[in-house]
C-alpha positions, 0 to 999 in steps of 0.5 A: 789847644787842649794841651796848652790849656792843660799847661795853663791850668797847672801853672794857675793852681800853682800860682793860687797855692802860693798866694794862699800859703803867703796870706796864711803866713802873713796872717800868722805873722799879724797874730803873733805880732798882735799876741805879742803886743797884747801880752807885752808889759806895756799892754798889760799895765795899760789895760790895768790903768784903763780898768782902774780909771773905769772903776773896775779895780778887780779887772785891773788887779787881774791884769796887773797880777798877770804882768807881775807873773809874766815879768817878775823882774820888772819894777814897773809891774810890781809897782802896778800890782801894788797900786791895783792891790790897794785900790782893790781893797787888799791893803795888807797884801799891798803892803807885803808886796810893797816890801819887795820893792826897795825905797829907791826903786819906788816912783813918786806915784808908788811912793804916795801909795805907800804912804796911803797904805801906812795911813790906812794900816795905822802906821802914822809916824812911818807915813809922816816920815815918808811924806816929809822925805819926798820932794815937794809936790806941785799944786796938783799932787799937793792936795792929796799930800796935805790930806794924807799928812793930815790923817797921819798927824791925827792918827798921832793925835796931833789934831791942831797941826792936822786942822792947820793943813786942811783949813786952807784947802777945805773950801775949794777941795771937797776931799780936804773938807771931808778929812777936816770934818773927820778931825772935827768929829774927833774933837767933838765938834759934830756941828762943824763936821755936818756943815763942812760935809754938807758943802763937800756933798753938794760939790761932789755929789757922786764922790764916794769918799765925800759921801762916806764922810758926810754919812759918818758925820750925820751918824755921829750926830744921830741923824740915822735916817739921813745917814742911811740915805747918804750911805745908800747914795754912796753904794749906788753904782753911779757913784765913783769910789776911788778904790774898793776900800771906799765902796766897802766903807760905804756898804758898811755905813749902810749896814750900820745905819740900817740896823740902827733903824731897825731895818735888819733885813736891808741891812743884811742885804748890804752885808751880803754885798759886802761879804761878796765884794770885800770878804777880807775887809776888816769890818765885814766880820764885825758888821756880820756879828752886828747883824747876827746880834740884831737877829739875836743869832748869838752863835754867829755873832760870837764867832764873827766878833771873836774872829774880829778881835783875834785879828785885831786885839785893839779893836775896841768896838769889837771887844765892846760888841762881843761883850754885848753878845756874851751879856745877852747869852748870860755869860756875865764873867766873859762879858766883863772880860771883853768889855774890860778889853774894849775899855783898855783899847780906847779909854775914852769909849764911854759906851764901853765903860757904861756897859762894863758898869752895868755888868759889875753891877749885876755881878754885885760889884757896884763899887767897882762899877762907879769907880770906873764909870764916874771919871770917864763920865767927867772927862766926857762932860768936860769935852762936851759940856751940856747946854744949860737949855738941854739940861733944864728942859723936860723933853728934848723937843722943847728945846728950840735951836738944839742941834742933833749932835747936841741932843746925841751928846745929851742922850749919851751923858744921861745914859751913863748917868742912869748907870752910875745912879743905879751903881751908887744906890747899890753901893750904898752911896747916898750922897752921890745918887742923890746928886744925880737924881736932882739933875735928871729931867722928867722924861728919864724918870721911867728909864731910871726906874728900869735901871734901878730895877735891873740893879735891884734884881740880883741884890735882894735886901742889902745896902742898895735897899737901905740907901734907897729907903734912906733917900726916900725917907729923907724926901717923903713928898718927892713923888718921883723919888718914892716911885724910884724907891718902890721899883727898887723895893719891889725887885729887891723882894721888899713889897712892904717898903714898896707899899710905903713909897707908893703911898707917899707918891699917891698923895703928892702930885701929878704922879699920884695916879700912876703910884696909885695904880701900881699900889693896888697891883702890889696889894693884890699880889699880897692878897690884900684885896679890901685894901686894894679895892679901897685905893681903886675907889679912891682913884676913881674919885679923882678926875685925873686918875679915872683910868688908873682907878677903873684898871685897878678895880678890874684887877681886884674883881677879876682876882675875886672871881667877879667877872661881870664887875671886872668887865664893868670896870674895864669898860669904864677905863676904855671910856676914860682912854679910848686910844688904850688897848689894855682895857679891851685886851683885859676884857677878852682875857677875863671873858676867856677865863669865865668860859665866855669865849664867844664874847672874847672872840667878838671883842678881839675881832673888833679890836683888831678891825679897829687897828688894821695897821697895828700887827702887835695887837693882832699878835697879842689877841691871838695869844689870848685866844690861844690861852683861851682854848680857841686856837682856830680863831687865833689862826684866823687872826694870824693868817695875814700878809701884812705882818712886818718882817720884824714880827715874822718870828713872833707870828710864826711862833704864835701860829705854831702854838695854835696849830699844835692846840688843834692837834696838827703837830707836823704844822706846828713843828714847821712853824716852830722851826720857822720861828727858831730861824727868825728868832735865833736868840729866842728860847721859846720856839726851841723849848716848843720843839722840845716839848713836841718831842716829849708829847710824842713820847721821845723823852731822850730826844726831848732831853737832848734838845733841852740840854742843847738849849742850856748850852746856848743859853746858859743863864736862862732858867726856863730850859732847867725848869723843863729839864726838871719837869721831864725828869720828874715825870720820869721819876728821877727825883734827884736829877729833877731836883738839881735841874730845879735848883739851877733854875731857881738860881738863875731866874730868882724863881720861888716856884723853882725853889719849891719844885726843888724842895718837892723833888728832894722830899720825894727822893727821901732827902732828910733835909728837903725843907732846908731848900726852902729855909735857905731861900727865905733867908735871902728872899724873906718876903716870898710868902708863898714859899713861907706857906709852904714851909709852914705846911711842912712843919704842920705835916711833921707835927712841929706846930710852934715852927709853923706858927712862927712862919705864919706870924711872919707872913701876918706881919708882912701881909696883915690883910691876908685872910687865909694866913690869919685863919690858919694862924687862929686855928693853930693858936686854938690847938695850942691853947693860945688866947690870941686864937679868937681875936685873930679869927675875928680879924680874918673873918672881917677881912673875908666875911663870905669865905665859908672856911674862915667863917667856920674857924670863927664860928667854932672858936666861938663855940668852944669859947662858950658863945654857942648861939653866936658861933652856931649862927656863923657855922650854919651860914658857912654850911649853907655856903659850902654844904659839901664840907665834912669839917663844917658839917661836923662843927654845926652838929657838934655846936647843936649838940652843945646847945642841947639840941641833940636830935637836930645834931644827930640829923646834921651829923648822920650824912657824914658817915664814918667820921674818922677823918675828922679831928673831932671824930670821937665827939661826933660819935657821942653826939650821934649816939646820944641823939638817937642816930647812928652814922649814915653808912651811905 
């Protein structure tokens, strides 16, 4: 029994072993069969189709690529690979792969994909030929074929034929409606496009192609916020794109609209998604450049846009934005080249032509600007005529029934017209400029002033100023024209003409208050305080100009160092317009200047508390406190969490300045770095970092940093001024002079020209004063420079030349008491009989100025009017008891009046009078008065 059991056990073991082997073999067969089936071409293609149908185009591409690699001779795998590439957004690669498949071997579906690729790549004629060579499609496929054919026709500018194909289908097919809307946009019918896309989006609210079409129509019509909402819906994962290209277009639209709304951070997030999902998408680099430009990161913007135009030399938008970047960097010649390329690529691109014209005006070629822009504007206006209601309206929101598209076209039209106005004036074309001015609506006058000021800035006196003057003289009662002329004259260095224009505007109508305030500011800038005070008083008596009068009076009083009177005037201004922040900020500045910092802090804290939702007020208040040496109070204002992202860089920079002012250089450096990252196009954070290096004694590092800034901001004057300051500190006067020279040319800064003169003089240059002469040849109204030149002539004994300079100043600024005083003294020294009369003029303008009273008093004494002269001299000495010159004159006047002992008593405190012009006469008076000079 035991043996039998042993026998059955052995048999059982054999049977179980065989069973497991069979099962294992069967399992292997199943696995192999499964692997074979899973790896077959059919399985691969089936999975690719399934992924594509689910919208996972990357997974579909992986499967199709694996199939074509494993089965390179199978035409089906190549067809599937082309389709997958196209739907994954790799259009160019899809076109290359398509070339491997001979046309006879292409299935109808692949042939249609080939047409899609051709249309997307702009090969419109070949797409049209291919479509028409295909057999007719049924109704199911006819819709897409009609859309493709229409897009090809539109690409060939055969818009009427394209429209004819789509109109019958648009009512029932949202995609056809979107395609038709695109054609209407090209024809300028924004309203029709809006209506079509609204219906299409309602019928297919999750179709990305339809939503993108709707967003583009809204964007073209100027409805930016609505367009952004549509693009946001299109990039939502619940929306269904027919290929990644549609999603990329939706992301691109989101970037573009968010930038237009000023939401740079949101635009950057959409760009990050686009860069991750579609790095090869043609618009990705362009949008990267647009975002960088919005952040003022000109280096990144330039690199991205250069990549765009290298890849597509006919990309007008790319060239245009690259030109904008170069213009922001100050590279006018490069900007002109890029904008010319933009216009050549798209002659109808009015915005590019407008930008090109602005650059040409700045390059002092206004005639070219006019000749290029005027015909393009005429064509634009013929295609999109302006509704008469919009032409005559005083403001856009007053026009009932005006569509957003009409308003957008109006804005574009008038933007170009403002540039054309500036170009015509700069080119001396009075008639053309007058015609443009006559049709400008009132709301654009301020924009026109800014445009004219920009055109005048590089010109100086010339054809533009003559034209502006002729126009203003021809219509002296046109207050608008007078204000425009004043803006041009101020920027062209002709404040005397600006004064004429502003006086006319002040007495002619509702713009008079504005003109009066500006006139007072011009007079103050020229040292004519009595005249400015008279203007302020006149304004204050007018019911419609109380605010302007009070602000003007505050400026006069502040310039006269009368803080309390200035504060009273600002309080009057605040009562006249409680919503204005200018009076409060002005009052704080005056208090800080008057060393009344606690009062200033209280005012600013109250202003910020009253406007908690206005971070700009907080920022300006902090800046004032920093300048007023109250950095800790500034930091308290800046320590806020509710500052908008758009001002983050400005807040960081201001906080950095405050930290440096407290002595915490490390915190200042950290904040400046933060500000530089947030404001990559701004000069000041970088300059502040260079100044920190200098403060810490790192001169070489500071110079290196400054020269890096110069390379990045080639047209900015400030980095060259800083280089000059550093080199002057290091006694490199020749190098400093060169730096200041560049700054003066770039920024039209008379202060830099004066510093160049000083450095050349210190370097021993014999023609240092030639710097000032050259400057005045082109900027004759820069009287501070003329005063310095006059002083230079006096130092070298060339009185006649100095007199000529002071006479020029007196002619241009007849109420400049200091200049008249100096001129009177020079006339006296050279025996010119005009001396006493000019001295009287100066004293009448500044009766409380002791130096001016001294001049008139002494000239009266010298002319024989001793009692009158002595009275004035004694009053001057009472006002300035420490003046040695005035004391000498009082003593000599007493001596001349026969009061020798009194004379000696007054003169004795002078000690040795060797430093005074009348030294010998003083010694004689002391000797005859019985006194010797007080040695103490």
